[in-house]
N, C-alpha and C positions, 0 to 999 in steps of 0.2 A: 564618406568618412563620418565618423561619430566622435564623441569627447575621448572615448578609450583609445581610439586609432590615434588621435592627435596627441595624447599624452604619451603613447608609445614612440611617437616621432620625435618629440621634444624632450623625452629623457635623457638623452645624451646631449652634451654641449653642442650647441649650433652657433654658426656665425651669421654675419649680415647677409651673405649671399643665399643661405638656407632659409633664413627668415623671409627673404623676398621671394624665393621659390615657393615656400609654403603658403605665404599669403596668396600668391596667384592661384595655387591649387584650392585654397579655401574659397576664394571668390568664385572660381570656375565652378566648384561643386556645391556653391550656395550654403556653404557652412553657416550656420546659425551663429550671429554676433552674441546672441544671449548665451549660447553654449560656450563660446569662446570667452565671454566675460566670466563665465562661471568657473572656468579652467584658471583664470587668473586669481582665483580665491582658493586654489588648491592647497592641500597642507604642506606640500614640499615646496620649499621656497625657490628652488631652481627650476621648477617647472611652473610654479606661477610667474616667476620672471619671465621666463621664455614666452609664456602664453601672453603676458601683458605686452612684450615687445612684438609679437605677431599682431595683437589687438591694436597697437598704435599703427602699425604698417598698413594693416588692412584697412581700418577706418579711414585714415588719412589718405590712402591712395584711392578708395572707392567710397567716399562719404555718401554719395547719392543711394547707393545700394544698402547701406547699413543706417541711414538716417532714421527710419522708423523705430530702431532700438536705441537711438541715442540716449533717451530718457533712462532706459533700464541700465545702460553702461553707466551713466552719472549716478544712478541711484545706488550703485554698489561701491562708490568710492570711499565710504567709511567701513566698509568690510574689508577693504585691503589690507593685508598684514606683511606681506612680502616687501621688504625695503626696495628691492629692484623693481617690483610692479608698481610702487608708488610713484617712481620716476616717470614711467610710461603713462600713467594716469595723469599726472601733473602736466606733462607735455602734451596728451590729448586736449586738456582743458585749455591750455595756453594756446593751442592751434585754433581750437574752434571758436575762441573769444577774441581772435586777432581781428584787427580791422579789414584785413585782406583775405578773411575766410570767405569761402564761396557763399553766395547770397542765400542760397537755400539753408545752409548751416546757420547763417545769421537770422533767418526767419524763424527757423526751429528753436535757437536757443532764446529768442526773445519771448516764446511761449512758455518757457521753463522758470521755475524757481530757483535761482542759483545760490540762495543764502546758505543751505545745508552744505553746498560745494565750497562756498567762501569761507566757512567756518573751518571746514577740513584744510582748506589751503593755508589759513592763518596757523591753525594748529601745527600743520608740518613745517612752517617758516620758524616757528619758535620753539619748537621741541629740540632739545639738544642732541637728541638720539637720531634725529633724522639726517641722512647724507646730503651734502651741499648740493648735489645735482637736482634733487627733488626740491629743496628750498628755492633754488635758482628758477625752476619751471614754475612753482608756484606763486613766486612773486611775480614773474612775468604775466601769468595768468591772471593775478589779482589787477596788475597794472592795465592788462586789457579790458578788464571789466569795470574799471574806475569810472567811466562815462556813464555806465548803466546804473551803478551804485555808487553814487558821488561821496558817500561817506568812507569808501574804501581808502581814498587819498589821505584822508585824516588819520585812520587807523593804521596806515603804513608809514606816516611820517616819521614815526620814532618806535624803537622797540619798547619803550615804556609807555606807549599810548593808552594802554589799559588803566594806568595809574590815573592818568589825566582825565579819563571818562569813567571813573569808578562810580560817580553818580548816576550813570544811566547804562542800560545795556547796549551791547553792540556785538557782532558777531566775533570780532576780535576778542571782546572780553570773554564771550561763550568759549572761545578756544583755549584762552589762557586758563579759564576755570577747569578745563578737562585735562590739563597736565598733570 
Protein backbone atom coordinates (compact mmCIF):
# COMPACT_ATOMS: atom_id res chain seq x y z
CA UNK A 1 0.00 0.00 0.00
CA UNK A 2 1.25 3.49 -0.81
CA UNK A 3 0.02 7.01 -0.05
CA UNK A 4 -2.34 7.06 -3.04
CA UNK A 5 -3.92 3.76 -1.98
CA UNK A 6 -4.39 5.07 1.54
CA UNK A 7 -5.94 8.31 0.31
CA UNK A 8 -8.42 6.31 -1.79
CA UNK A 9 -9.36 4.24 1.28
CA UNK A 10 -10.00 7.29 3.45
CA UNK A 11 -11.72 9.50 0.90
CA UNK A 12 -15.14 8.36 2.12
CA UNK A 13 -16.30 8.76 5.70
CA UNK A 14 -14.90 6.12 8.05
CA UNK A 15 -15.73 5.18 11.62
CA UNK A 16 -13.72 3.91 14.56
CA UNK A 17 -13.93 0.25 13.47
CA UNK A 18 -12.57 1.13 10.03
CA UNK A 19 -9.79 3.19 11.60
CA UNK A 20 -8.80 0.24 13.80
CA UNK A 21 -8.95 -2.15 10.84
CA UNK A 22 -6.89 0.17 8.62
CA UNK A 23 -4.43 0.69 11.45
CA UNK A 24 -3.82 -3.05 11.67
CA UNK A 25 -3.38 -3.25 7.90
CA UNK A 26 -0.92 -0.33 7.87
CA UNK A 27 1.09 -1.90 10.66
CA UNK A 28 1.07 -5.37 9.05
CA UNK A 29 2.19 -3.93 5.71
CA UNK A 30 4.83 -1.81 7.46
CA UNK A 31 3.35 1.36 5.99
CA UNK A 32 5.79 4.20 6.53
CA UNK A 33 4.87 6.47 9.42
CA UNK A 34 6.49 9.33 7.51
CA UNK A 35 4.11 8.70 4.60
CA UNK A 36 1.15 8.64 6.98
CA UNK A 37 2.31 11.89 8.59
CA UNK A 38 2.56 13.43 5.13
CA UNK A 39 -1.05 12.44 4.37
CA UNK A 40 -2.13 14.26 7.56
CA UNK A 41 -0.92 17.41 5.82
CA UNK A 42 -3.06 16.73 2.73
CA UNK A 43 -4.86 19.72 1.20
CA UNK A 44 -8.32 18.16 1.72
CA UNK A 45 -9.31 18.67 5.38
CA UNK A 46 -11.42 15.50 5.57
CA UNK A 47 -8.58 13.31 4.30
CA UNK A 48 -6.06 15.06 6.55
CA UNK A 49 -8.36 14.49 9.54
CA UNK A 50 -8.87 10.79 8.77
CA UNK A 51 -5.15 10.30 8.23
CA UNK A 52 -4.41 11.98 11.57
CA UNK A 53 -6.99 9.76 13.26
CA UNK A 54 -5.18 6.76 11.77
CA UNK A 55 -1.83 8.21 12.83
CA UNK A 56 -2.98 8.56 16.42
CA UNK A 57 -4.27 4.99 16.54
CA UNK A 58 -1.33 3.41 14.75
CA UNK A 59 1.30 5.27 16.74
CA UNK A 60 -0.33 4.71 20.12
CA UNK A 61 -1.06 1.02 19.44
CA UNK A 62 2.38 0.20 18.07
CA UNK A 63 4.75 2.83 19.50
CA UNK A 64 7.83 0.62 19.39
CA UNK A 65 7.37 0.03 15.65
CA UNK A 66 7.16 3.71 14.86
CA UNK A 67 9.46 5.21 17.48
CA UNK A 68 12.28 5.90 14.98
CA UNK A 69 9.94 8.33 13.18
CA UNK A 70 8.62 10.13 16.26
CA UNK A 71 10.90 13.11 15.69
CA UNK A 72 9.59 13.44 12.12
CA UNK A 73 6.00 13.24 13.35
CA UNK A 74 6.60 15.97 15.93
CA UNK A 75 8.51 18.14 13.46
CA UNK A 76 5.36 18.45 11.36
CA UNK A 77 3.09 19.76 14.12
CA UNK A 78 3.52 23.35 12.91
CA UNK A 79 2.46 22.36 9.38
CA UNK A 80 -0.88 20.86 10.44
CA UNK A 81 -3.74 22.93 8.98
CA UNK A 82 -6.77 20.67 9.37
CA UNK A 83 -8.72 21.51 12.54
CA UNK A 84 -9.53 17.84 13.06
CA UNK A 85 -5.93 16.76 12.52
CA UNK A 86 -4.75 19.21 15.20
CA UNK A 87 -6.86 17.32 17.73
CA UNK A 88 -5.08 14.06 16.96
CA UNK A 89 -1.61 15.62 17.04
CA UNK A 90 -2.33 17.22 20.42
CA UNK A 91 -3.64 13.89 21.68
CA UNK A 92 -0.49 12.09 20.54
CA UNK A 93 1.69 14.63 22.37
CA UNK A 94 -0.51 14.31 25.44
CA UNK A 95 -0.04 10.52 25.47
CA UNK A 96 3.69 10.44 24.77
CA UNK A 97 4.32 13.04 27.48
CA UNK A 98 2.17 11.19 30.03
CA UNK A 99 3.91 9.81 33.12
CA UNK A 100 2.48 6.37 32.23
CA UNK A 101 3.91 6.35 28.70
CA UNK A 102 6.04 3.30 27.87
CA UNK A 103 9.62 3.69 29.08
CA UNK A 104 10.96 3.49 25.52
CA UNK A 105 8.88 6.56 24.59
CA UNK A 106 9.99 8.44 27.71
CA UNK A 107 13.61 7.80 26.80
CA UNK A 108 13.07 8.94 23.22
CA UNK A 109 11.22 12.15 24.07
CA UNK A 110 13.87 13.08 26.63
CA UNK A 111 16.30 13.29 23.70
CA UNK A 112 14.09 15.72 21.78
CA UNK A 113 13.71 19.49 22.04
CA UNK A 114 10.04 20.03 22.84
CA UNK A 115 10.10 23.84 22.93
CA UNK A 116 8.80 24.27 19.34
CA UNK A 117 6.01 21.80 20.16
CA UNK A 118 5.23 23.62 23.39
CA UNK A 119 4.95 26.92 21.52
CA UNK A 120 2.47 25.31 19.12
CA UNK A 121 0.45 23.83 22.00
CA UNK A 122 0.26 27.22 23.72
CA UNK A 123 -0.77 28.77 20.41
CA UNK A 124 -3.58 26.25 20.03
CA UNK A 125 -4.71 26.93 23.60
CA UNK A 126 -5.02 30.68 23.15
CA UNK A 127 -6.21 30.88 19.54
CA UNK A 128 -9.97 31.57 19.66
CA UNK A 129 -10.48 29.74 16.35
CA UNK A 130 -9.13 26.43 17.66
CA UNK A 131 -11.70 23.83 18.68
CA UNK A 132 -12.13 23.03 22.37
CA UNK A 133 -11.00 19.38 22.04
CA UNK A 134 -7.67 20.57 20.63
CA UNK A 135 -7.32 23.03 23.51
CA UNK A 136 -8.10 20.33 26.07
CA UNK A 137 -5.53 17.89 24.67
CA UNK A 138 -2.96 20.70 24.29
CA UNK A 139 -3.52 21.75 27.92
CA UNK A 140 -3.08 18.20 29.18
CA UNK A 141 0.03 17.73 27.04
CA UNK A 142 1.50 20.90 28.53
CA UNK A 143 0.52 19.74 31.99
CA UNK A 144 2.33 16.46 31.32
CA UNK A 145 5.45 18.36 30.23
CA UNK A 146 5.48 20.72 33.23
CA UNK A 147 8.13 18.75 35.16
CA UNK A 148 10.55 18.71 32.26
CA UNK A 149 10.02 22.41 31.57
CA UNK A 150 9.18 23.97 34.93
CA UNK A 151 8.31 27.35 33.40
CA UNK A 152 5.20 25.80 31.77
CA UNK A 153 3.34 25.87 35.09
CA UNK A 154 3.91 29.60 35.42
CA UNK A 155 2.85 30.31 31.86
CA UNK A 156 -0.26 28.17 32.20
CA UNK A 157 -1.31 29.75 35.50
CA UNK A 158 -3.31 32.52 33.87
CA UNK A 159 -4.50 33.37 30.37
CA UNK A 160 -2.82 36.75 30.79
CA UNK A 161 0.55 35.29 31.75
CA UNK A 162 2.16 36.85 28.71
CA UNK A 163 1.41 40.33 30.14
CA UNK A 164 3.17 39.40 33.39
CA UNK A 165 6.20 38.11 31.49
CA UNK A 166 6.41 40.93 28.98
CA UNK A 167 9.90 41.84 30.11
CA UNK A 168 11.36 38.51 29.02
CA UNK A 169 10.62 35.92 26.40
CA UNK A 170 8.89 32.60 26.85
CA UNK A 171 7.28 30.09 24.50
CA UNK A 172 3.90 31.33 25.71
CA UNK A 173 4.87 34.84 24.64
CA UNK A 174 6.09 33.49 21.30
CA UNK A 175 2.71 31.81 20.77
CA UNK A 176 0.83 35.01 21.65
CA UNK A 177 2.95 37.03 19.25
CA UNK A 178 2.00 34.69 16.39
CA UNK A 179 -1.75 35.23 16.80
